[in-house]
Every structure is written in structure tokens, then in C-alpha cells.
C-alpha positions as CSV (number, residue, x, y, z in Angstrom):
1,X,40.3,-33.2,-17.0
2,X,38.9,-31.6,-13.8
3,X,35.8,-29.4,-14.2
4,X,35.2,-26.6,-11.6
5,X,32.0,-24.6,-11.1
6,X,34.0,-21.4,-10.2
7,X,32.4,-18.8,-12.5
8,X,28.7,-19.8,-11.9
9,X,29.3,-20.1,-8.2
10,X,31.0,-16.7,-8.0
11,X,28.1,-15.1,-10.0
12,X,25.5,-16.8,-7.8
13,X,27.3,-15.6,-4.6
14,X,27.8,-12.1,-6.0
15,X,24.1,-11.9,-6.9
16,X,22.9,-13.0,-3.5
17,X,25.3,-10.7,-1.6
18,X,24.4,-7.8,-3.8
19,X,20.7,-8.2,-2.8
20,X,21.8,-8.5,0.9
21,X,23.7,-5.2,0.7
22,X,22.9,-3.0,3.7
23,X,21.8,-5.9,6.0
24,X,23.2,-5.8,9.5
25,X,26.2,-8.0,10.5
26,X,26.6,-11.4,8.9
27,X,23.3,-11.1,7.2
28,X,25.0,-8.9,4.6
29,X,28.3,-10.7,4.4
30,X,27.9,-14.4,5.0
31,X,26.4,-16.4,2.1
32,X,24.2,-18.8,4.1
33,X,22.7,-16.2,6.4
34,X,22.3,-13.7,3.5
35,X,20.4,-16.4,1.5
36,X,18.1,-17.1,4.5
37,X,17.5,-13.4,5.1
38,X,16.7,-12.7,1.4
39,X,14.2,-15.5,1.3
40,X,12.6,-14.1,4.5
41,X,12.6,-10.6,3.0
42,X,10.9,-11.8,-0.1
43,X,8.2,-13.5,1.9
44,X,7.6,-10.2,3.8
45,X,7.6,-8.2,0.6
46,X,5.0,-10.5,-1.0
47,X,2.8,-10.5,2.1
48,X,3.0,-6.7,2.6
49,X,2.2,-5.8,-1.0
50,X,-1.2,-7.2,-0.2
51,X,-1.4,-5.6,3.3
52,X,-0.5,-2.2,1.9
53,X,-3.6,-2.2,-0.3
54,X,-5.7,-2.9,2.8
55,X,-4.1,-0.3,4.9
56,X,-4.4,2.5,2.3
57,X,-8.1,1.7,1.9
58,X,-8.6,1.9,5.7
59,X,-6.8,5.3,5.7
60,X,-8.9,6.6,2.9
61,X,-12.1,5.5,4.6
62,X,-11.0,7.1,7.8
63,X,-10.3,10.4,6.1
64,X,-13.7,10.4,4.2
65,X,-15.5,9.4,7.4
66,X,-13.9,12.3,9.4
67,X,-14.9,14.8,6.6
68,X,-18.5,13.5,6.3
69,X,-18.9,13.7,10.1
70,X,-17.9,17.4,9.9
71,X,-20.8,17.8,7.4
72,X,-23.3,16.0,9.7
73,X,-23.5,12.7,7.8
74,X,-22.2,9.2,8.3
75,X,-19.7,7.5,6.0
76,X,-22.1,4.8,4.9
77,X,-24.9,7.3,4.1
78,X,-22.4,9.3,2.1
79,X,-21.2,6.4,0.0
80,X,-24.8,5.2,-0.5
81,X,-25.8,8.7,-1.6
82,X,-23.0,8.9,-4.1
83,X,-23.9,5.5,-5.5
84,X,-27.5,6.7,-6.0
85,X,-26.4,10.0,-7.5
86,X,-24.1,8.0,-9.8
87,X,-21.0,9.9,-8.8
88,X,-18.1,7.6,-9.8
89,X,-15.3,8.7,-7.6
90,X,-13.2,6.0,-5.8
91,X,-12.2,6.3,-2.2
92,X,-8.7,7.4,-3.0
93,X,-10.0,10.4,-4.9
94,X,-12.7,11.2,-2.3
95,X,-10.0,11.2,0.5
96,X,-7.8,13.5,-1.6
97,X,-10.7,15.9,-2.1
98,X,-11.6,15.7,1.6
99,X,-8.1,16.7,2.6
100,X,-7.2,19.3,-0.1
101,X,-10.6,20.8,-1.0
102,X,-13.1,21.0,1.9
103,X,-15.6,23.2,0.0
104,X,-15.6,20.7,-2.9
105,X,-16.1,17.9,-0.5
106,X,-19.0,19.7,1.1
107,X,-20.7,20.0,-2.3
108,X,-20.3,16.3,-2.8
109,X,-21.9,15.7,0.6
110,X,-24.8,17.9,-0.5
111,X,-25.1,15.9,-3.7
112,X,-25.2,12.7,-1.7
113,X,-27.9,14.1,0.7
114,X,-30.0,15.2,-2.2
115,X,-29.8,11.7,-3.7
116,X,-31.1,10.0,-0.5
């Protein structure tokens, strides 16, 4: 009796092409190129999950630095002052405060200045 691999092959192909949906040209329609593109996309996704963390931290530091400069203080002095004052806010929270509540951020800068 002849055994075929029809159902598993169709399921595998369907799964790959479903993930490649929306890709341009043959990348979304042809099995081999779709497979290659998905592998490449997974590599980029893995790499960029790490990169995103770096980029957000840079953004937060830039925002905090701009806000501290407006209050006549450098970023490094501000962070050092907060550490000495034992204010436990992370950079994400500090950046949000700097953008949404300038008066509150100014009070944090005064706290940091007092601790130095």
C-alpha cells in the first residue's frame, strides 16, 4: 500500500503561507521564498526586541536630560542626586513626569539639588 504525506504537507504549507500573509509578491505566495522570508523576519524580530529596549532607554534619558537642562542641572547630577535622596523612580517614570508634569519634575530637581 502506498503512503502519502498529503495532510501533514498541506498543514505545514498552510501554516507557513499564513505567517507570510501580506508579504509582497512571491514572498507571500511561493512556499520556498515564504519560508526564507519568515526565517529572516524571525531573526529581525528577535534582534529588534533587544534593540527596542536600548532605544527606549535612550529616548527616556534624552527627555530627562532636556528637562533637567531647563532647570539648570545636568542629567548625571540629577540622577546622582535622586540616588542620594533615595528617590526610587525609574527612567521611564521620570521621562513621563518630565513630559506631562513639568512642575512636578521641577520639584524632583529641587530634591536632587538638596541631596547633593
